[in-house]
DOROLO-508393 format. One line per field, with one value per residue (C-alpha): z, y, x; residue in one letter; residue number from 1. Coordinates in steps of 0.001 Angstrom, whole numbers, padded with zeros to 6 digits. Layout:
<nodes>
Z	c(Z / ...)
Y	c(Y / ...)
X	c(X / ...)
residu	c(A / ...)
num	c(NUM / ...)
</nodes>
This chain:
<nodes>
Z	c(-058438 / -058138 / -058426 / -055676 / -056360 / -054396 / -055853 / -053914 / -050569 / -051640 / -055067 / -054599 / -052908 / -055479 / -054285 / -054518 / -053178 / -056235 / -054371 / -053967 / -055404 / -058605 / -057556 / -054366 / -052158 / -049081 / -049820 / -048076 / -048694 / -049603 / -053268 / -055387 / -059036 / -057948 / -057033 / -058432 / -060362 / -060033 / -060417 / -062894 / -059305 / -059297 / -062824 / -062214 / -059339 / -061926 / -064257 / -061181 / -060023 / -063514 / -063700 / -060362 / -061253 / -063017 / -060001 / -057879 / -060771 / -059899 / -055905 / -055299 / -053626 / -056991 / -058906 / -060957 / -063045 / -064367 / -067875 / -067107 / -064350 / -066691 / -069929 / -068406 / -066529 / -070233 / -072449 / -073245 / -071154 / -067648 / -065873 / -063012 / -060760 / -059998 / -061157 / -062950 / -066045 / -069251 / -069886 / -066583 / -063055 / -060029 / -058968 / -060227 / -059383 / -061634 / -063049 / -060996 / -059726 / -063590 / -064589 / -061602 / -061981 / -065522 / -065216 / -062421 / -064805 / -067586 / -065313 / -064138 / -067776 / -068889 / -065952 / -066936 / -070133 / -069252 / -066697 / -067952 / -071642 / -069819 / -067297 / -068284 / -070296 / -067731 / -064777 / -066548 / -066754 / -070334 / -073182 / -073595 / -069677 / -070284 / -073646 / -072071 / -069254 / -071732 / -074036 / -071232 / -070490 / -073916 / -073872 / -070614 / -071517 / -074646 / -072774 / -070391 / -073292 / -074666 / -071652 / -071450 / -075622 / -075086 / -071899 / -072516 / -076119 / -076390 / -072735 / -072516 / -073526 / -071616 / -072578 / -069636 / -065986 / -065868 / -064042 / -067182 / -067941 / -071062 / -073515 / -075006 / -077551 / -080828 / -081411 / -084368 / -082731 / -079582 / -081762 / -083814 / -080326 / -079331 / -082568 / -081513 / -078575 / -079512 / -081981 / -079979 / -077223 / -079757 / -080903 / -077759 / -075954 / -076841 / -078224 / -075454 / -072810 / -073410 / -071313 / -068403 / -064631 / -063470 / -060924 / -061050 / -064539 / -063768 / -064399 / -066264 / -069625 / -073140 / -076506 / -077565 / -075175 / -077101 / -080486 / -079070 / -078087 / -081590 / -082802 / -079954 / -080772 / -084465 / -084900 / -082129 / -084079 / -087530 / -086651 / -084353 / -086701 / -089886 / -091223 / -093648 / -091474 / -087892 / -088252 / -087702 / -088125 / -091421 / -091368 / -092851 / -089940 / -087767 / -089090 / -088871 / -084953 / -084096 / -086027 / -084164 / -080951 / -081752 / -083271 / -080960 / -077591 / -075813 / -074747 / -075757 / -075300 / -071992 / -071816 / -070917 / -071116 / -067731 / -066097 / -066315 / -064081 / -059872 / -059142 / -060238 / -057655 / -055864 / -052283 / -053311 / -055216 / -052573 / -055029 / -052691 / -049858 / -051995 / -051805 / -054152 / -052954 / -055586 / -057180 / -060879 / -061769 / -059710 / -061636 / -064925 / -063684 / -063671 / -062095 / -062058 / -063872 / -061683 / -061870 / -064655 / -066968 / -070075 / -071783 / -069762 / -072363 / -070093 / -066575 / -063776 / -061015 / -057065 / -054341 / -051501 / -049436 / -046303 / -047815 / -050931 / -053535 / -054071 / -057105 / -056096 / -059529 / -057700 / -054768 / -056867 / -059359 / -056743 / -055184 / -051902 / -049347 / -045612 / -043190 / -046075 / -045017 / -047629 / -046864 / -048178 / -050356 / -051991 / -051757 / -053878 / -054622 / -051765 / -051084 / -052734 / -053324 / -056019 / -059317 / -062395 / -062750 / -066349 / -068683 / -069151 / -073210 / -073417 / -071804 / -074037 / -077149 / -076119 / -075150 / -077994 / -080987 / -082950 / -083216 / -079491 / -077418 / -074036 / -075855 / -075158 / -072402 / -071926 / -071174 / -067498 / -067249 / -067025 / -065774 / -062988 / -062490 / -059431 / -057793 / -059872 / -063283 / -064996 / -064367 / -064962 / -068352 / -070484 / -072680 / -069407 / -068808 / -067480 / -067614 / -065142 / -062073 / -059924 / -057311 / -056175 / -052739 / -052929 / -050762 / -051503 / -050505 / -053177 / -051435 / -051947 / -055101 / -058143 / -061644 / -060499 / -063411 / -061490 / -063521 / -062523 / -064195 / -062890 / -063841 / -061350 / -058792 / -054951 / -054434 / -051001 / -049941 / -047519 / -044699 / -044638 / -046510 / -043638 / -044455 / -040788 / -041802 / -044894 / -045608 / -047080 / -049849 / -051259 / -051306 / -047485 / -047949 / -049955 / -047971 / -048686 / -047908 / -045842 / -046337 / -043995 / -044638 / -045930 / -049009 / -050564 / -049304 / -050553 / -053917 / -055359 / -058995 / -061376 / -063573 / -067360 / -069616 / -072999 / -073337 / -075898 / -077212 / -078351 / -080747 / -082605 / -082896 / -083963 / -086779 / -087792 / -088083 / -090079 / -092362 / -092287 / -091550 / -089407 / -088198 / -084410 / -084207 / -084852 / -082398 / -079556 / -080401 / -080317 / -077190 / -075969 / -077567 / -080942 / -084000 / -086513 / -088820 / -092551 / -093711 / -092339 / -091620 / -089694 / -087543 / -086475 / -085362 / -083611 / -081569 / -080661 / -079795 / -077152 / -075956 / -075221 / -073529 / -072051 / -068647 / -069368 / -070134 / -073771 / -075404 / -075092 / -076615 / -079698 / -080079 / -080150 / -082819 / -084783 / -085052 / -083558 / -084474 / -083267 / -080019 / -077861 / -079340 / -079914 / -076649 / -075782 / -077587 / -076811 / -072872 / -073383 / -071503 / -070184 / -067414 / -063968 / -060783 / -058627 / -054818 / -054663 / -057244 / -061297 / -063015 / -065782 / -069276 / -068197 / -068192 / -069319 / -069335 / -067443 / -069603 / -071411 / -070008 / -072805 / -073876 / -076796 / -075998 / -074024 / -076636 / -079268 / -077167 / -075639 / -078330 / -075386 / -073721 / -070063 / -067596 / -066819 / -063281 / -062428 / -059519 / -062792 / -064886 / -062041 / -061423 / -064982 / -064481 / -068030 / -069997 / -070179 / -070688 / -070053 / -072547 / -074892 / -073348 / -069563 / -069604 / -067521 / -063305 / -062439 / -062713 / -065483 / -066724 / -063493 / -062213 / -058503 / -057254 / -055919 / -059565 / -061351 / -063760 / -061780)
Y	c(012858 / 014943 / 012449 / 013006 / 011884 / 012508 / 012827 / 015249 / 013746 / 010511 / 011435 / 013999 / 011592 / 009196 / 005953 / 004926 / 001726 / -000685 / -001670 / 001256 / 002054 / 004068 / 005878 / 006511 / 008355 / 009642 / 013077 / 012873 / 016250 / 018480 / 018140 / 017252 / 017892 / 020903 / 022928 / 020430 / 021611 / 025185 / 025670 / 024678 / 022612 / 020692 / 019929 / 018572 / 016454 / 014827 / 013509 / 012475 / 010306 / 009015 / 007962 / 006435 / 003643 / 002623 / 002315 / 000045 / -002830 / -003365 / -002604 / -004202 / -007671 / -009383 / -007719 / -010778 / -008648 / -006844 / -007237 / -007424 / -010327 / -012281 / -011256 / -012914 / -016026 / -016741 / -016564 / -019107 / -016861 / -018388 / -020683 / -020248 / -022334 / -022797 / -022047 / -018897 / -019652 / -021672 / -019667 / -021029 / -019084 / -021018 / -019178 / -018323 / -014593 / -014515 / -010995 / -009038 / -006722 / -005818 / -005378 / -002909 / -001023 / -000177 / 000745 / 002940 / 004599 / 004864 / 006422 / 008951 / 009599 / 009886 / 012438 / 014505 / 014894 / 015886 / 018516 / 019828 / 020758 / 023095 / 025095 / 028320 / 028661 / 031634 / 029266 / 027910 / 029285 / 028989 / 027174 / 024627 / 023663 / 022812 / 021464 / 019079 / 018146 / 017251 / 015476 / 012840 / 012271 / 011001 / 008725 / 006991 / 006399 / 004485 / 003154 / 001436 / 000712 / -000973 / -003488 / -004307 / -005437 / -007458 / -008963 / -009663 / -008754 / -007404 / -005870 / -003114 / 000332 / 002815 / 006742 / 008379 / 008596 / 007195 / 004293 / 001910 / -002174 / -002527 / -005337 / -005998 / -004035 / -005611 / -005332 / -003095 / -000310 / -000578 / -000402 / 002552 / 004142 / 003599 / 004738 / 008174 / 008613 / 008633 / 011158 / 013304 / 012921 / 013716 / 016489 / 018419 / 017172 / 020350 / 019196 / 020868 / 018643 / 015866 / 014197 / 015840 / 015502 / 018885 / 018706 / 018390 / 016888 / 014065 / 010836 / 012361 / 010959 / 013298 / 013187 / 011129 / 008277 / 008207 / 008184 / 005372 / 003397 / 003981 / 002026 / -001269 / -000362 / -001095 / -003599 / -005779 / -005678 / -005528 / -009025 / -010632 / -009865 / -010304 / -006493 / -003838 / -001124 / 000207 / 001697 / 005813 / 005105 / 004106 / 002521 / 005875 / 008280 / 005071 / 005635 / 009424 / 009256 / 007113 / 009074 / 012371 / 010230 / 008893 / 012625 / 015270 / 014109 / 014717 / 010625 / 008465 / 005303 / 005257 / 004995 / 000961 / -000656 / -002689 / 000501 / 001281 / -001325 / -000694 / -003717 / -001362 / 001198 / 003100 / 001486 / -002208 / -001773 / 000674 / 003457 / 005542 / 005422 / 005486 / 001985 / -001137 / -004188 / -005886 / -007567 / -007829 / -004196 / -002637 / -005158 / -003573 / -000080 / -000167 / 003119 / 003042 / 006122 / 006111 / 006532 / 008539 / 007404 / 009098 / 006099 / 005421 / 006610 / 005382 / 003798 / 003548 / 005606 / 005055 / 007088 / 007218 / 008179 / 005173 / 003139 / 004390 / 001938 / -000117 / -002306 / -005877 / -007705 / -008221 / -009437 / -012520 / -012596 / -013250 / -016451 / -017420 / -016889 / -018396 / -015761 / -013372 / -011853 / -011531 / -012982 / -013116 / -016283 / -014598 / -010458 / -008652 / -010003 / -009541 / -012421 / -012791 / -015646 / -017823 / -017551 / -017006 / -019167 / -018528 / -021009 / -022665 / -023164 / -019641 / -018800 / -021472 / -020096 / -016517 / -017593 / -019950 / -017368 / -016855 / -013115 / -012723 / -014962 / -014061 / -011082 / -009457 / -007611 / -008159 / -011525 / -011617 / -007865 / -009351 / -013031 / -014314 / -017622 / -019653 / -022453 / -024974 / -023743 / -023592 / -028155 / -028308 / -026683 / -027802 / -024878 / -022602 / -024218 / -021690 / -018874 / -016695 / -017948 / -014865 / -016411 / -019732 / -019956 / -019162 / -021127 / -020775 / -022946 / -025773 / -028271 / -026482 / -024761 / -026307 / -025551 / -024748 / -023822 / -022116 / -018981 / -015947 / -012491 / -009626 / -006433 / -006770 / -008810 / -007181 / -005728 / -005522 / -003154 / -002468 / 000351 / 001995 / 001383 / -000743 / -003206 / -002835 / -003697 / -005935 / -004486 / -006064 / -003540 / -000818 / 001667 / 001958 / 003284 / 006560 / 009643 / 010746 / 007860 / 006624 / 002707 / 000156 / -002117 / -004588 / -006903 / -006372 / -003123 / -001018 / -001695 / 002112 / 001155 / 002223 / -000509 / 000696 / -000142 / 001241 / 001888 / 004358 / 001027 / 000024 / 002952 / 002227 / -001620 / -000830 / 001605 / -001248 / -003723 / -001458 / -000203 / -003202 / -001271 / -002242 / 001681 / 000739 / -002823 / -001590 / 001538 / -001271 / -003750 / -001263 / -000312 / -004050 / -004371 / -006284 / -006178 / -004305 / -006033 / -005380 / -006001 / -006626 / -009838 / -010645 / -013399 / -010821 / -008399 / -011030 / -011787 / -008750 / -007535 / -010783 / -010131 / -006668 / -006694 / -009992 / -010055 / -006814 / -008565 / -007971 / -011046 / -012586 / -010430 / -010029 / -014127 / -013212 / -010781 / -012556 / -016116 / -015466 / -019022 / -021015 / -018855 / -021693 / -024525 / -021743 / -021721 / -024763 / -026175 / -023877 / -025245 / -028688 / -030720 / -028074 / -028875 / -028418 / -030047 / -030064 / -029610 / -030603 / -033468 / -032941 / -034148 / -036989 / -035288 / -031962 / -029788 / -031122 / -030372 / -031836 / -034028 / -032427 / -028904 / -028233 / -024481 / -024994 / -026587 / -023686 / -021086 / -022890 / -022177 / -018995 / -017750 / -016044 / -013980 / -014648 / -015176 / -011924 / -012509 / -014860 / -011931 / -009324 / -011664 / -012158 / -008561 / -007637 / -009952 / -011825 / -008394 / -010096 / -013677 / -015483 / -015619 / -018628 / -021154 / -020154 / -021121 / -024230 / -022985 / -026697 / -025075 / -028354 / -026199 / -024490 / -025792 / -025272 / -026323 / -029283 / -030767 / -030109 / -032960 / -034298)
X	c(-222406 / -219128 / -216188 / -213208 / -209483 / -207040 / -203385 / -201293 / -199898 / -198679 / -197863 / -195413 / -193378 / -193672 / -195424 / -198783 / -200498 / -200985 / -204661 / -205861 / -209141 / -208468 / -212170 / -211255 / -214630 / -212199 / -211098 / -208298 / -205985 / -209476 / -208161 / -210941 / -212592 / -213506 / -210624 / -207977 / -205910 / -205528 / -202062 / -199136 / -197594 / -200826 / -200537 / -196968 / -198166 / -200438 / -198014 / -196066 / -199036 / -198839 / -195532 / -196039 / -197828 / -194647 / -193022 / -196510 / -195965 / -192653 / -192545 / -196298 / -196776 / -196339 / -193353 / -193401 / -196468 / -193468 / -192848 / -188667 / -189373 / -192163 / -190203 / -187134 / -188464 / -190663 / -187361 / -184720 / -182235 / -182960 / -184873 / -187696 / -187232 / -190841 / -194230 / -193550 / -191737 / -192913 / -195819 / -197164 / -198732 / -199075 / -202261 / -205702 / -204904 / -201855 / -201307 / -203815 / -201257 / -200334 / -203824 / -204813 / -201321 / -201938 / -205210 / -204196 / -201577 / -204693 / -207170 / -204542 / -203368 / -206858 / -207892 / -204596 / -205803 / -209165 / -208097 / -204620 / -205597 / -208297 / -206447 / -205892 / -202111 / -201576 / -201181 / -198491 / -194673 / -194800 / -197268 / -193955 / -194619 / -198233 / -197689 / -195002 / -197523 / -200145 / -197421 / -196142 / -200125 / -200324 / -196707 / -197485 / -201161 / -199838 / -197006 / -199513 / -201779 / -198815 / -197885 / -201667 / -201756 / -198497 / -199593 / -203203 / -203698 / -207329 / -208690 / -211099 / -209614 / -210752 / -210490 / -212561 / -212388 / -216215 / -217063 / -216997 / -217533 / -216554 / -216002 / -212756 / -211218 / -210192 / -206438 / -206187 / -208481 / -205892 / -202979 / -204395 / -204871 / -201704 / -200147 / -202289 / -201344 / -197732 / -198527 / -199852 / -197167 / -194597 / -196412 / -197067 / -193817 / -191224 / -187798 / -185786 / -186902 / -184201 / -181647 / -181276 / -180092 / -181990 / -183893 / -187867 / -187321 / -184981 / -187000 / -189823 / -190160 / -189683 / -190755 / -187701 / -188929 / -192333 / -190048 / -188629 / -191992 / -193248 / -190247 / -190732 / -194191 / -194002 / -191741 / -193919 / -197277 / -196102 / -194065 / -196426 / -199370 / -198085 / -198470 / -197190 / -197872 / -198988 / -202388 / -201305 / -197570 / -195646 / -192197 / -190725 / -192160 / -191118 / -187616 / -187991 / -188602 / -185433 / -183283 / -184777 / -184190 / -180752 / -178986 / -181492 / -182162 / -179168 / -179378 / -176623 / -174124 / -172344 / -168965 / -169212 / -172236 / -171319 / -171132 / -174902 / -175478 / -175501 / -173249 / -170031 / -170968 / -167811 / -169104 / -169027 / -165814 / -163708 / -163448 / -165512 / -163278 / -160184 / -159073 / -160011 / -161841 / -160383 / -163723 / -164801 / -165864 / -162458 / -160417 / -161770 / -162306 / -165593 / -167128 / -171097 / -172709 / -175929 / -179397 / -181013 / -178318 / -177669 / -178495 / -182032 / -184407 / -187570 / -187131 / -189404 / -187242 / -187538 / -187144 / -184832 / -187355 / -188169 / -190996 / -191896 / -191284 / -188398 / -187263 / -187941 / -186555 / -182983 / -184845 / -185974 / -182940 / -180215 / -178958 / -180093 / -177263 / -178045 / -179716 / -179998 / -176763 / -174057 / -170366 / -167095 / -167735 / -170817 / -169469 / -169970 / -173104 / -176347 / -178818 / -181977 / -184902 / -182544 / -185007 / -183804 / -181053 / -179286 / -179777 / -176195 / -176420 / -176995 / -173732 / -172060 / -173531 / -172106 / -168788 / -168295 / -169344 / -166980 / -168304 / -169061 / -166904 / -164846 / -163838 / -167212 / -167007 / -170374 / -170755 / -168769 / -170570 / -173762 / -173415 / -171766 / -170207 / -169971 / -168075 / -166378 / -168349 / -165018 / -164527 / -168271 / -168338 / -165564 / -165535 / -165273 / -161859 / -159746 / -161838 / -163220 / -165080 / -166260 / -167121 / -165634 / -166460 / -170058 / -172417 / -175692 / -178401 / -177680 / -179777 / -182928 / -182591 / -184488 / -182821 / -179707 / -176419 / -173854 / -174756 / -176372 / -177745 / -175953 / -177453 / -180743 / -179069 / -178974 / -175251 / -173330 / -170813 / -168789 / -169267 / -165531 / -161969 / -161294 / -164187 / -165618 / -168602 / -170165 / -173638 / -176440 / -177024 / -174627 / -177653 / -177192 / -173686 / -175028 / -174753 / -178541 / -181091 / -183633 / -182653 / -182436 / -178950 / -181814 / -180961 / -184849 / -185928 / -183061 / -182724 / -183627 / -181695 / -183582 / -185731 / -184995 / -187612 / -185795 / -182409 / -180486 / -179007 / -182717 / -183007 / -179659 / -180664 / -184019 / -182949 / -180663 / -183698 / -185891 / -183221 / -181113 / -178054 / -175085 / -174353 / -175641 / -174665 / -170852 / -171089 / -172188 / -169714 / -166944 / -167978 / -167660 / -164322 / -165397 / -164396 / -167424 / -169492 / -169065 / -172580 / -176290 / -177794 / -181154 / -179105 / -176185 / -179042 / -181027 / -177693 / -176766 / -179607 / -180035 / -176476 / -176713 / -180333 / -179598 / -181820 / -183674 / -186967 / -186922 / -185814 / -189265 / -190983 / -188444 / -188959 / -192822 / -192662 / -190023 / -191355 / -195191 / -195936 / -193301 / -191633 / -192359 / -190730 / -187493 / -187432 / -187622 / -185355 / -182804 / -183130 / -183490 / -180470 / -179098 / -176913 / -178744 / -178929 / -181888 / -182037 / -178380 / -178196 / -177286 / -180526 / -179568 / -180097 / -180634 / -183059 / -186829 / -189948 / -193312 / -195155 / -198054 / -196962 / -194499 / -193815 / -194043 / -197889 / -198465 / -197439 / -199370 / -202437 / -201484 / -199631 / -197423 / -200630 / -201312 / -204077 / -206752 / -206949 / -210160 / -211575 / -211566 / -213591 / -215925 / -216404 / -217434 / -219966 / -219786 / -218516 / -214696 / -214369 / -210719 / -207897 / -207006 / -205423 / -206345 / -210095 / -209489 / -210196 / -208698 / -205580 / -204790 / -201891 / -200688 / -197170 / -195283 / -192363 / -194049 / -194810 / -191359 / -190079 / -187038)
residu	c(M / K / K / I / F / S / F / I / A / I / A / S / V / L / I / L / S / A / C / D / S / M / L / D / T / T / N / W / D / K / K / D / T / S / N / F / P / Q / T / E / K / D / A / Y / Q / I / I / L / G / I / H / N / A / L / V / N / T / I / S / A / S / S / P / D / N / N / Y / I / F / Y / G / N / A / A / S / D / E / M / F / G / G / G / G / E / D / R / L / M / Y / S / T / A / E / G / F / Q / Y / A / W / K / G / Y / Y / Q / G / I / F / R / A / N / Y / A / L / S / V / I / P / E / M / D / D / A / L / F / S / D / I / D / T / K / N / Y / Y / I / G / Q / A / Y / F / L / R / A / W / Y / F / F / Q / M / A / Q / T / F / E / T / F / P / M / I / L / T / T / D / P / V / N / E / P / R / T / D / V / E / T / I / Y / A / Q / I / A / S / D / L / N / D / A / I / K / Y / M / P / S / K / Y / G / Y / T / Q / N / D / G / L / V / G / L / S / T / K / Y / A / A / E / A / L / A / G / R / V / Y / L / F / Y / T / G / F / Y / N / K / S / D / L / P / G / L / T / K / S / Q / V / V / S / Y / L / K / D / C / R / D / N / S / G / F / G / L / E / R / D / Q / R / E / I / W / P / Y / T / N / G / Y / T / T / G / F / N / Y / G / T / D / F / D / V / Y / P / S / R / N / D / L / H / W / V / G / N / H / S / K / E / T / V / F / A / A / H / F / S / L / V / A / W / V / G / F / N / R / I / G / E / F / Y / T / G / Y / V / M / G / G / V / P / N / I / G / S / Y / P / I / G / S / G / Y / S / M / G / K / V / N / S / K / F / V / E / N / W / A / T / D / P / D / Y / G / F / A / D / K / R / L / W / G / T / V / Y / A / T / N / N / A / D / Q / I / Y / S / W / M / N / G / Q / Y / V / E / L / P / N / Y / V / G / S / F / A / T / E / E / E / H / T / Y / F / W / Q / K / K / Y / A / V / I / A / A / Y / S / D / A / N / K / S / K / M / L / R / N / F / F / Y / A / T / P / V / N / N / C / Y / N / H / N / L / Y / D / N / R / N / D / A / I / F / I / R / Y / A / D / V / L / L / M / L / D / E / L / E / Q / T / V / T / G / M / N / K / I / R / E / R / A / G / L / A / P / Y / S / S / Y / T / F / E / R / L / Q / K / E / R / Q / Y / E / F / A / F / E / G / I / R / F / N / D / L / R / R / W / Y / P / D / T / A / G / K / I / I / A / D / N / Q / K / G / A / Y / I / T / F / R / G / K / V / V / D / G / G / W / K / E / M / P / G / N / S / I / E / Q / R / Y / A / Q / T / R / G / F / W / R / I / P / S / S / E / I / S / L / S / E / G / V / L / D / Q / N / K / G / W / E / D / D / N / N / T / W / F / L / S / S / D / A / M / P / Y)
num	c(1 / 2 / 3 / 4 / 5 / 6 / 7 / 8 / 9 / 10 / 11 / 12 / 13 / 14 / 15 / 16 / 17 / 18 / 19 / 20 / 21 / 22 / 23 / 24 / 25 / 26 / 27 / 28 / 29 / 30 / 31 / 32 / 33 / 34 / 35 / 36 / 37 / 38 / 39 / 40 / 41 / 42 / 43 / 44 / 45 / 46 / 47 / 48 / 49 / 50 / 51 / 52 / 53 / 54 / 55 / 56 / 57 / 58 / 59 / 60 / 61 / 62 / 63 / 64 / 65 / 66 / 67 / 68 / 69 / 70 / 71 / 72 / 73 / 74 / 75 / 76 / 77 / 78 / 79 / 80 / 81 / 82 / 83 / 84 / 85 / 86 / 87 / 88 / 89 / 90 / 91 / 92 / 93 / 94 / 95 / 96 / 97 / 98 / 99 / 100 / 101 / 102 / 103 / 104 / 105 / 106 / 107 / 108 / 109 / 110 / 111 / 112 / 113 / 114 / 115 / 116 / 117 / 118 / 119 / 120 / 121 / 122 / 123 / 124 / 125 / 126 / 127 / 128 / 129 / 130 / 131 / 132 / 133 / 134 / 135 / 136 / 137 / 138 / 139 / 140 / 141 / 142 / 143 / 144 / 145 / 146 / 147 / 148 / 149 / 150 / 151 / 152 / 153 / 154 / 155 / 156 / 157 / 158 / 159 / 160 / 161 / 162 / 163 / 164 / 165 / 166 / 167 / 168 / 169 / 170 / 171 / 172 / 173 / 174 / 175 / 176 / 177 / 178 / 179 / 180 / 181 / 182 / 183 / 184 / 185 / 186 / 187 / 188 / 189 / 190 / 191 / 192 / 193 / 194 / 195 / 196 / 197 / 198 / 199 / 200 / 201 / 202 / 203 / 204 / 205 / 206 / 207 / 208 / 209 / 210 / 211 / 212 / 213 / 214 / 215 / 216 / 217 / 218 / 219 / 220 / 221 / 222 / 223 / 224 / 225 / 226 / 227 / 228 / 229 / 230 / 231 / 232 / 233 / 234 / 235 / 236 / 237 / 238 / 239 / 240 / 241 / 242 / 243 / 244 / 245 / 246 / 247 / 248 / 249 / 250 / 251 / 252 / 253 / 254 / 255 / 256 / 257 / 258 / 259 / 260 / 261 / 262 / 263 / 264 / 265 / 266 / 267 / 268 / 269 / 270 / 271 / 272 / 273 / 274 / 275 / 276 / 277 / 278 / 279 / 280 / 281 / 282 / 283 / 284 / 285 / 286 / 287 / 288 / 289 / 290 / 291 / 292 / 293 / 294 / 295 / 296 / 297 / 298 / 299 / 300 / 301 / 302 / 303 / 304 / 305 / 306 / 307 / 308 / 309 / 310 / 311 / 312 / 313 / 314 / 315 / 316 / 317 / 318 / 319 / 320 / 321 / 322 / 323 / 324 / 325 / 326 / 327 / 328 / 329 / 330 / 331 / 332 / 333 / 334 / 335 / 336 / 337 / 338 / 339 / 340 / 341 / 342 / 343 / 344 / 345 / 346 / 347 / 348 / 349 / 350 / 351 / 352 / 353 / 354 / 355 / 356 / 357 / 358 / 359 / 360 / 361 / 362 / 363 / 364 / 365 / 366 / 367 / 368 / 369 / 370 / 371 / 372 / 373 / 374 / 375 / 376 / 377 / 378 / 379 / 380 / 381 / 382 / 383 / 384 / 385 / 386 / 387 / 388 / 389 / 390 / 391 / 392 / 393 / 394 / 395 / 396 / 397 / 398 / 399 / 400 / 401 / 402 / 403 / 404 / 405 / 406 / 407 / 408 / 409 / 410 / 411 / 412 / 413 / 414 / 415 / 416 / 417 / 418 / 419 / 420 / 421 / 422 / 423 / 424 / 425 / 426 / 427 / 428 / 429 / 430 / 431 / 432 / 433 / 434 / 435 / 436 / 437 / 438 / 439 / 440 / 441 / 442 / 443 / 444 / 445 / 446 / 447 / 448 / 449 / 450 / 451 / 452 / 453 / 454 / 455 / 456 / 457 / 458 / 459 / 460 / 461 / 462 / 463 / 464 / 465 / 466 / 467 / 468 / 469 / 470 / 471 / 472 / 473 / 474 / 475 / 476 / 477 / 478 / 479 / 480 / 481 / 482 / 483 / 484 / 485 / 486 / 487 / 488 / 489 / 490 / 491 / 492 / 493 / 494 / 495 / 496 / 497 / 498 / 499 / 500 / 501 / 502 / 503 / 504 / 505 / 506 / 507 / 508 / 509 / 510 / 511 / 512 / 513 / 514 / 515 / 516 / 517 / 518 / 519 / 520 / 521 / 522 / 523 / 524 / 525 / 526 / 527 / 528 / 529 / 530 / 531 / 532 / 533 / 534 / 535 / 536 / 537 / 538 / 539 / 540 / 541 / 542 / 543 / 544 / 545 / 546 / 547 / 548 / 549 / 550 / 551 / 552 / 553 / 554 / 555 / 556 / 557 / 558 / 559 / 560 / 561 / 562 / 563 / 564 / 565 / 566 / 567 / 568 / 569 / 570 / 571 / 572 / 573 / 574 / 575 / 576 / 577 / 578 / 579 / 580 / 581 / 582 / 583 / 584 / 585 / 586 / 587 / 588 / 589 / 590 / 591 / 592 / 593 / 594)
</nodes>
């Protein structure tokens, strides 16, 4: 029976619905396996479709399935404020969109690898272009496999486009395949495709992204599973890959880490209007470098075309302003759903660390304080409170700390130099857009998965050097380290990548048996208010539902959606720690311990 796929119409604008069936029997635009692909453009559109599955896991109905979101919520850097932190999830379907989204990307990569290598070389402008497309398919399949491995540990590893119902693949086979795909990606993708802002290439993956991912995969596998090497990737090979990415990719550190994040855009600061709105980024002369930064080695990119995907991370991790409309007290921050309040103990540790402290530019570039935070926290006395007149929804907010993350916040702006109108989202002010002046739908900033700074720090960790750390510290306004220690490397990674979804899996690979206890210990007793009232003794856990217990049972892996278990007709079983369908471990906002 002929398999019929639809790729063109929607992939060309970089969005597909996350609930689309991977095998579709409707030939929407007359393209199927009998006549597609036939041209270089066809192959290019297939590659766009694989990339687009990245967008779906963030733009779909459950963006909390994305690893940036749950990597934050499960870590010790923030509180979830509901059922989606501490390895507890409020529905039996849980990570359904992640499961479907990752398999969507895997299926598309499998299709690309089954057809593009068979296309005649003469159909392409040159052989480098053909190899570039093949290499991207290998890299993206490795990326999706790795996300599945970190989220669910084992799963049916599908390498074909045929409909199958396979059992789980074992850990060693999964990671060996990831390593093989990365090696093939690096082999196929020409070196000339590195950092670029050129139309048609910007946003695509590169061999250097594959080299950086090799480092991340190697460190997680060898750390979490206590192995000396990764099957198919030795330590020396990984170091060589990372050095190639460091030295030859064209990627590099931006002038100021804060300028990577969209709160520094010129419509919010007033710089684009030739004025100064006197906000934190303008006081520090910060200018947003825009999407596709030279530091962004790999990311999900969002189109400015109407209704074709938006970055929903900030939607959840921004405080709620009444009516969803920003005001003078909240500006330049917009409005969201008030999840992800920052753990005050994390901020205190950063602020009082003699190697970091308030001298670290990244501190108030990563976190903003509101109201009377400088009076509540003695260590904040006389320090910078960015929004002293903030009016949120304190009466309904859970685990409120007066600290919020800034990197993925919804960002407001003014319509002109005269402040004629406050806009809900700065993207609405950009001259080329199809936005809606909406605090949620207008978030089109990159979801960054791998930064150049991570390449430097992975090299330091593998070689026990301070070369990368000191470059990053110099950028942050800090003195260099004289020598390497593991503790210094750990702190540098935490402060550099705070709220980028990296911390949870860093803790897992460093402390595979005790990460849950470390997370809990780093949060217990932190100052919070619950629905407007100060909680005596600070943050605490539900009796019998501690993250230490949950981590011991789950090892940091998440629930396979119940519907997928049912569809497999007994071939799949549930992950350990999630077998109880009576929701014994599920936590909702109506069952908080305060």
